[in-house]
C-alpha positions in Angstrom: 8.9 84.7 133.0 5.7 82.6 132.8 6.3 78.8 133.3 5.9 76.8 130.2 3.1 74.4 129.3 4.5 70.8 129.8 1.8 68.7 128.8 1.9 65.0 127.3 1.4 66.6 123.7 4.6 68.6 123.9 6.4 65.4 125.5 5.4 63.2 122.7 6.3 65.7 120.3 9.7 66.7 121.2 10.6 65.1 124.9 10.2 69.0 126.3 12.6 70.5 123.6 15.1 67.7 124.7 17.2 67.5 121.6 17.7 71.2 121.5 18.5 71.8 124.9 20.8 69.0 125.2 22.8 70.0 122.0 23.0 73.3 123.5 24.1 72.3 126.7 26.9 70.0 125.6 28.0 72.5 123.0 27.0 70.1 120.2 25.6 70.8 116.8 22.4 69.2 116.1 24.2 67.0 113.6 26.6 65.8 116.1 24.1 65.0 118.8 22.0 63.1 116.2 25.2 61.2 115.4 26.0 60.4 119.2 22.6 59.3 120.3 22.1 55.8 118.5 25.4 54.6 120.1 24.9 56.3 123.6 24.2 53.0 125.5 27.1 51.3 124.1 29.2 53.9 124.9 28.0 54.3 128.4 28.6 50.5 128.7 31.9 50.6 127.5 33.0 53.1 130.3 32.6 50.2 132.6 34.1 47.0 130.7 33.7 43.6 132.5 31.8 42.7 136.1 29.9 46.0 137.4 30.5 46.0 141.4 27.1 47.5 142.8 29.3 48.7 145.8 31.0 51.2 143.5 27.8 52.4 142.1 27.9 55.6 143.7 31.4 56.7 142.7 30.8 55.4 139.2 27.4 57.4 138.6 28.8 60.5 140.1 32.6 60.5 139.0 32.8 58.3 136.0 29.7 58.4 133.7 30.1 62.2 133.0 27.9 63.5 130.3 27.6 60.2 128.8 24.6 59.3 130.9 23.1 62.6 129.6 23.1 61.2 126.1 22.2 57.5 127.1 19.0 58.9 129.0 18.0 61.2 126.2 18.2 58.3 123.8 15.8 56.3 125.9 13.5 58.8 126.5 13.1 59.7 122.9 12.8 56.2 121.7 10.2 55.0 124.4 8.3 58.0 124.1 4.7 56.2 124.4 5.8 54.2 127.5 7.3 57.5 129.5 4.2 59.5 128.4 1.9 56.7 130.1 4.4 57.3 133.3 3.7 61.0 133.2 -0.2 60.5 132.9 0.4 58.1 136.2 2.4 61.0 137.7 -0.4 63.7 136.8 -2.7 61.2 138.4 -1.0 61.4 141.9 1.8 64.0 142.2 0.7 66.7 144.6 2.3 68.8 147.2 6.0 68.1 147.8 7.4 66.0 145.2 10.9 64.0 145.5 12.2 63.0 142.1 14.7 60.2 143.2 17.4 59.6 140.6 15.5 61.9 138.3 18.2 61.6 135.1 17.5 64.3 132.6 14.2 65.7 134.5 11.5 64.8 132.3 9.4 63.9 135.1 10.6 66.5 137.6 9.7 69.2 134.8 6.4 67.8 134.2 5.7 67.6 138.1 6.5 71.1 138.7 4.3 72.5 135.9 1.4 70.6 137.8 -0.6 73.2 139.5 -1.3 71.0 142.5 2.6 70.4 142.9 4.2 73.0 145.3 7.7 72.0 144.6 9.9 69.5 143.3 13.1 68.2 144.8 15.2 66.7 142.1 17.9 64.3 143.5 20.6 62.6 141.5 24.1 61.9 142.3 25.6 62.8 138.6 26.5 66.6 138.8 26.1 66.9 134.8 22.3 65.5 135.2 21.8 68.3 138.1 23.3 71.0 136.1 21.3 70.1 132.7 18.0 69.9 135.0 18.5 73.2 136.5 19.3 74.9 133.1 16.0 73.1 131.8 14.1 74.4 134.8 15.3 78.1 134.1 14.5 77.6 130.3 10.8 76.7 131.2 10.3 79.5 133.9 10.1 76.7 136.3 13.4 77.5 138.6 11.0 78.7 141.8 9.4 75.1 141.7 12.1 72.7 140.9 15.4 72.6 143.0 18.4 70.1 142.4 20.3 68.1 145.0 23.1 65.2 145.1 21.3 63.2 147.8 18.8 63.1 150.5 21.1 63.8 153.5 20.8 67.6 152.3 19.5 69.8 155.4 17.5 72.0 152.7 15.2 69.2 151.6 11.6 68.6 153.5 11.6 66.2 156.0 8.6 64.4 154.3 7.3 64.3 150.7 3.6 64.1 149.4 4.9 62.4 146.6 7.8 60.0 145.7 9.0 59.3 142.3 11.7 56.7 141.7 11.9 55.3 137.9 14.4 53.4 136.5 16.8 53.7 139.5 16.1 50.8 142.2 18.0 48.2 140.0 21.1 50.0 140.0 21.2 50.3 143.6 23.6 48.2 145.7 20.8 48.0 148.5 17.3 48.4 146.9 15.3 47.3 149.7 17.4 49.7 152.3 16.0 52.5 149.7 12.5 51.5 150.2 13.1 51.7 153.8 14.4 55.2 153.4 11.5 56.4 151.3 9.2 55.1 153.9 10.6 57.0 156.7 10.4 60.3 154.4 6.7 59.9 153.3 3.8 61.8 154.8 1.0 59.5 155.9 -1.1 59.5 153.0 1.9 60.2 150.6 2.1 57.9 147.3 5.3 56.5 145.9 5.7 55.6 142.0 8.2 53.0 141.4 9.3 50.8 138.8 12.5 48.2 138.6 13.8 46.0 136.4 16.3 43.4 138.3 17.6 41.8 135.1 20.9 42.3 133.0 19.3 41.2 129.8 19.2 38.3 127.8 22.5 39.3 126.0 24.1 41.3 129.0 22.6 44.5 127.3 22.0 46.1 130.9 25.2 45.5 132.7 24.4 48.2 135.5 21.5 46.5 136.5 21.8 44.4 139.8 20.2 40.7 139.6 21.7 39.2 142.8 18.6 36.6 144.1 19.2 37.4 147.6 18.9 41.2 147.1 16.1 40.8 145.0 14.1 38.7 147.4 15.0 41.1 150.5 13.5 44.1 148.1 10.2 42.4 147.6 9.9 41.3 151.2 10.4 44.9 152.1 8.0 46.2 149.4 5.2 43.7 150.3 5.7 44.4 154.0 5.9 48.2 154.4 3.8 49.5 151.4 0.4 48.7 149.8 -0.4 48.9 145.8 -2.6 51.5 144.9 -4.2 50.4 141.5 -3.9 52.6 138.4 -5.3 51.7 134.9 -2.3 52.1 132.9 -0.5 49.2 131.6 3.1 49.9 132.5 5.6 48.5 134.5 5.4 51.6 137.0 3.3 50.8 140.1 1.7 53.2 142.6 2.1 52.7 146.5 0.9 54.1 149.9 2.3 53.2 153.1 1.2 50.4 155.4 1.2 51.5 159.2 3.9 50.0 161.5 1.2 47.6 163.1 0.4 46.1 159.8 -2.9 47.8 159.7 -3.5 50.0 156.6 -3.5 53.5 156.5 -6.5 55.3 155.2 -6.1 57.1 151.9 -6.8 61.0 151.9 
């Protein structure tokens, strides 16, 4: 099967056939899916009422959220298509070689990257087994199964030791130690690699993001780590996602490729 064309126009049109594929995957009628999408964020939050313990985040996202996260992510991607389209433009600008999509959710960026000719392979990493199953199914439907592989975590020995591109979007604010994750990325990046990152360390004005961390000490350590280990690379898109390359251990900047 020839690989599908997954360009920006197709994403804006239908999220890469997202509703059709998700309804099929969850064995829902199109009408039931449309009914569930608007309440998906509230439904996900209801799975963990009260204070969210970041130390339990791994267990929560791996064992408790189930398919609710698929619905919540689908609603976000469909409702924020113009913003996400710009992140796809940014990815197209920088992605190449071996691409790590860390916490890739429903696979929008992983699929788009796998369809790029300059990308050799995409390594999709996500704790949620339902996310991994859905993304693997989507990759097969688009003829991209040879370029996209799914894994639970970065410890899997089948993963490359180093990556040419790291994509980590809408993930860092969910982690108990976001600075530590930056350090892990640093150790897994080729010298000329680019990392595409964003974050939102805020629970919302009305608590609408209960799963985001906002501890001032954690946030300060994150920014100190980011500023000490990475250099921002300019891009022209007016979005929260940033591009970074490594700084050398001595503090001297590495020359871009």
